[in-house]
C-alpha positions in Angstrom: 9.0 -29.9 8.6 7.3 -26.9 6.8 7.9 -23.4 8.0 5.8 -20.3 7.0 7.0 -16.7 7.4 4.6 -13.8 7.0 6.5 -10.7 5.9 4.5 -7.5 5.1 6.2 -4.7 3.2 8.0 -4.1 0.0 11.2 -5.6 -1.5 13.5 -3.8 1.0 11.7 -5.4 3.9 12.1 -8.8 2.3 15.8 -8.3 1.7 16.3 -7.3 5.3 14.4 -10.5 6.4 16.8 -12.8 4.3 19.2 -13.3 7.3 16.3 -14.8 9.3 15.5 -17.2 6.5 19.1 -18.2 6.4 19.2 -19.0 10.1 16.0 -21.0 9.9 17.4 -23.1 7.0 20.7 -23.6 8.9 18.9 -24.6 12.1 16.3 -26.9 10.3 18.3 -28.1 7.2 15.6 -30.6 6.1 12.7 -28.1 6.4 10.7 -26.5 3.6 10.3 -22.7 4.0 7.5 -20.7 2.4 6.8 -17.0 2.6 3.5 -15.1 2.6 4.2 -11.6 1.1 2.5 -8.8 -0.7 2.5 -9.0 -4.6 4.8 -6.0 -4.8 7.5 -7.9 -2.9 7.4 -11.3 -4.8 10.3 -10.5 -7.0 12.7 -10.4 -4.1 12.5 -14.2 -3.8 14.2 -15.0 -7.1 17.3 -14.0 -5.1 16.7 -16.2 -2.1 17.7 -19.9 -2.2 16.1 -20.7 1.2 12.5 -20.2 0.0 10.5 -22.9 -1.8 7.1 -21.3 -2.4 6.0 -17.7 -2.5 2.4 -17.1 -1.4 0.7 -13.8 -2.0 -1.4 -11.7 0.4 -1.7 -7.9 0.4 -1.5 -7.0 4.1 -2.5 -3.4 3.3 -6.0 -4.2 1.9 -9.2 -4.6 3.8 -10.2 -8.1 3.1 -13.7 -9.8 3.5 -14.5 -13.1 5.1 -14.1 -15.0 1.8 -10.5 -13.7 1.4 -9.5 -14.8 4.9 -11.1 -18.2 4.3 -9.1 -18.6 1.1 -5.8 -17.9 3.0 -7.0 -20.2 5.8 -7.3 -23.0 3.2 -3.9 -22.3 1.7 -2.3 -22.5 5.1 -4.2 -25.7 6.1 -3.3 -27.5 2.9 0.4 -27.1 3.7 0.3 -28.3 7.4 3.0 -25.9 8.7 4.7 -26.7 12.0 6.2 -23.3 12.5 4.9 -19.8 11.5 6.9 -16.6 12.1 4.8 -13.6 11.7 5.9 -9.9 11.3 2.3 -8.7 11.0 0.5 -6.9 13.8 -2.9 -7.8 12.4 -4.8 -10.0 14.8 -6.9 -11.5 12.1 -3.8 -13.0 10.3 -2.4 -14.5 13.5 -5.9 -15.8 14.3 -5.7 -17.8 11.0 -2.5 -19.4 12.2 -4.2 -20.4 15.4 -7.3 -21.7 13.7 -5.1 -23.9 11.5 -3.5 -25.4 14.5 0.1 -24.3 13.7 1.8 -25.4 16.9 4.6 -22.9 16.9 3.4 -19.3 16.1 6.1 -16.7 16.8 5.8 -13.0 16.4 6.4 -9.7 18.2 4.7 -8.8 21.4 2.2 -6.1 20.3 -1.5 -5.4 19.7 -1.7 -8.3 17.2 -0.1 -11.0 19.3 -3.1 -12.5 21.0 -3.1 -15.7 19.0 0.7 -16.3 19.1 2.3 -19.2 21.0 5.6 -17.4 21.6 5.9 -13.6 21.8 9.2 -11.8 21.4 9.7 -8.2 22.6 9.6 -5.8 19.5 12.7 -3.7 19.1 12.0 -0.1 18.4 15.5 0.9 17.3 18.5 -0.5 15.5 19.1 -2.3 12.2 15.9 -3.8 10.8 17.6 -7.1 9.8 18.7 -7.6 13.5 15.2 -6.7 14.7 13.6 -9.3 12.4 16.2 -11.9 13.3 15.2 -11.4 17.0 12.1 -13.5 16.3 14.1 -16.7 16.1 14.5 -16.4 19.9 10.9 -17.6 20.0 12.3 -20.9 18.8 15.1 -20.9 21.4 17.7 -20.2 18.6 20.6 -18.1 19.9 22.5 -17.7 16.6 23.7 -14.2 15.7 22.1 -12.4 12.8 24.1 -13.2 9.6 24.7 -10.4 7.0 22.2 -9.8 4.3 23.1 -12.0 1.3 21.5 -12.8 -2.1 22.1 -15.4 -4.8 22.7 -14.2 -8.4 21.8 -16.6 -11.2 24.1 -17.1 -14.1 21.7 -15.5 -16.6 21.6 -12.2 -14.6 25.5 -12.1 -14.4 25.7 -12.8 -18.1 23.2 -10.0 -18.8 25.2 -7.5 -16.6 28.4 -8.4 -18.5 26.7 -7.7 -21.8 25.2 -4.5 -20.5 28.6 -3.3 -19.3 29.9 -4.0 -22.9 27.0 -2.1 -24.4 27.8 0.9 -22.2 31.6 0.5 -22.9 32.3 0.3 -19.1 33.4 -3.3 -18.7 37.2 -2.5 -18.3 37.0 0.9 -16.8 34.7 0.3 -13.8 31.8 2.6 -13.1 29.8 4.5 -10.5 26.1 3.8 -10.2 23.6 6.4 -9.0 20.0 6.0 -8.0 17.7 8.7 -6.7 14.3 6.9 -6.3 12.7 6.1 -3.0 11.6 2.8 -1.5 8.3 1.6 -0.1 10.0 1.7 3.3 10.7 5.4 3.3 7.6 6.4 1.3 5.3 4.6 3.7 6.8 6.7 6.6 6.3 10.0 4.7 10.0 10.7 4.8 11.5 13.4 2.5 14.2 11.2 0.9 14.3 12.5 -2.7 17.4 14.4 -3.9 17.1 17.3 -6.5 18.2 16.8 -10.1 20.4 20.0 -9.9 22.3 18.5 -6.9 22.8 15.3 -8.7 24.2 17.1 -11.7 26.7 19.0 -9.5 27.8 15.6 -8.0 28.3 14.1 -11.4 30.3 17.1 -12.6 32.4 17.0 -9.4 33.2 13.3 -9.9 34.2 13.9 -13.5 36.5 16.7 -12.5 38.4 14.3 -10.2 38.0 11.1 -12.2 37.3 12.0 -15.9 37.7 8.5 -17.1 35.4 6.8 -14.6 31.9 6.4 -16.2 28.8 7.4 -14.3 25.6 5.3 -14.9 22.1 6.1 -13.8 19.9 3.2 -12.9 16.4 3.4 -14.6 13.7 1.2 -13.2 10.1 1.0 -14.1 9.1 4.1 -12.2 12.3 6.2 -12.8 12.0 7.1 -16.5 11.0 10.7 -16.0 13.8 11.4 -13.5 16.5 9.6 -15.6 15.4 11.4 -18.9 15.5 14.8 -17.2 19.0 14.2 -15.8 20.1 12.8 -19.1 18.8 16.0 -20.8 21.0 18.0 -18.4 24.1 15.9 -19.0 24.3 14.1 -22.3 27.4 12.1 -21.2 25.5 10.3 -18.5 25.1 6.6 -19.2 21.8 4.9 -18.5 21.2 1.2 -17.6 17.6 0.1 -17.9 17.3 -3.0 -15.7 14.3 -5.2 -16.5 14.2 -7.1 -13.1 15.7 -7.2 -9.7 18.2 -10.0 -10.6 19.7 -8.0 -13.4 19.7 -4.9 -11.2 21.6 -6.8 -8.5 24.1 -8.1 -11.0 24.8 -4.5 -12.3 25.3 -3.3 -8.8 27.7 -6.2 -8.0 30.0 -5.0 -10.8 30.1 -1.4 -9.7 32.9 0.5 -7.9 30.4 2.5 -5.9 26.6 3.1 -5.6 25.4 6.5 -4.8 21.8 6.3 -3.6 19.0 7.5 -1.4 17.2 4.8 0.8 16.0 2.3 -1.8 16.0 -1.2 -3.1 19.3 -0.7 -4.9 20.9 0.3 -1.6 19.8 -2.9 0.0 21.1 -4.9 -3.0 24.4 -3.2 -2.7 24.7 -4.2 0.9 23.8 -7.8 0.0 26.4 -8.1 -2.8 29.1 -6.1 -0.9 29.4 -3.1 -3.2 30.7 0.1 -1.7 27.8 2.5 -1.0 27.4 6.2 -0.1 23.8 6.8 0.8 21.9 10.1 1.5 19.6 9.4 4.4 17.3 11.1 6.9 18.5 10.5 10.5 15.6 8.2 11.4 16.7 5.7 8.6 20.5 5.5 8.9 20.6 3.1 11.8 17.6 1.2 10.5 18.6 0.3 6.9 22.4 -0.2 7.1 24.5 -2.5 9.2 26.8 -0.9 11.8 30.5 -0.7 11.6 33.0 -0.8 8.7 33.7 1.6 5.8 31.9 -0.4 3.1 28.5 1.3 3.6 28.9 5.0 4.4 26.2 7.5 4.6 25.4 11.2 5.0 22.6 12.2 7.3 20.2 15.1 6.5 20.1 16.9 9.9 17.2 19.0 8.7 15.1 15.9 8.0 15.2 16.6 4.2 17.6 14.7 2.0 17.4 17.7 -0.4 19.3 19.8 2.1 22.5 17.8 1.8 24.8 19.9 -0.3 26.7 18.4 -3.3 29.9 19.6 -1.8 29.3 17.4 1.3 28.7 14.4 -0.9 31.8 15.0 -2.9 34.0 15.4 0.1 32.6 12.1 1.5 33.3 10.3 -1.8 37.0 11.4 -1.8 37.3 10.7 1.9 37.8 14.3 3.0 
């Protein structure tokens, strides 16, 4: 059996969809699962053992007839028996119908005309749970498992060498990340936190734990932010992670991740690292699992993460 899942969005969306892929693999252990995702999200699947092939399609673009015919051919060649679609674009679901995919499951919305089974679309709650609700269209009653990823040996080895380079292997370390994710940026949310506030938090942590290193994560788009913060605090350590696997391995070794809503936050959830996240109210219940002390957060009641005071963050870190 071949299964196709169609998952728009960036890397955070894909990570939140991993529990659904796990349930599909457990329910159909002999099946082959492929995903159709945007190019910006492809990297997520080096962490997902359930997926065999990653197909690319940018759901945000306006495609012509030739582009849709190309996707039509790709789907037809693989003879899928099940398709689970998160997209609300009727044209995409029409392609599944034209290909004769017998089981076409998706949310009940404006794009669901060509689906064989429609599932009511949740409007609130944890996104991983909402995505997982789609398996009800296959009469699967399993609960949503936690988000998990698989780290490869090379990435773990790289993280250990990086810890040695930074001289933090034996001391432990706190990671911080202040970038945003596609999920928050696409919704126009004010999730960025000021450099001056990060600096106060760093100084406050050092006052309490002077021997605990603090490491800023620098991704491809974060160089300006990290360089500016480093200029303000020369003792700050910086880890330049080349890809998502190495980033996940560094997060797995951390004592704590301080972050806004972002891919590193989702990776920390997946590897079980303690997190303290700074979030706007509309995101807190969407991007974090409920219950437990492992993943704590502070909500910006004004709707702007920048309004959260460093004092509030420090009190939360020390459990006050």
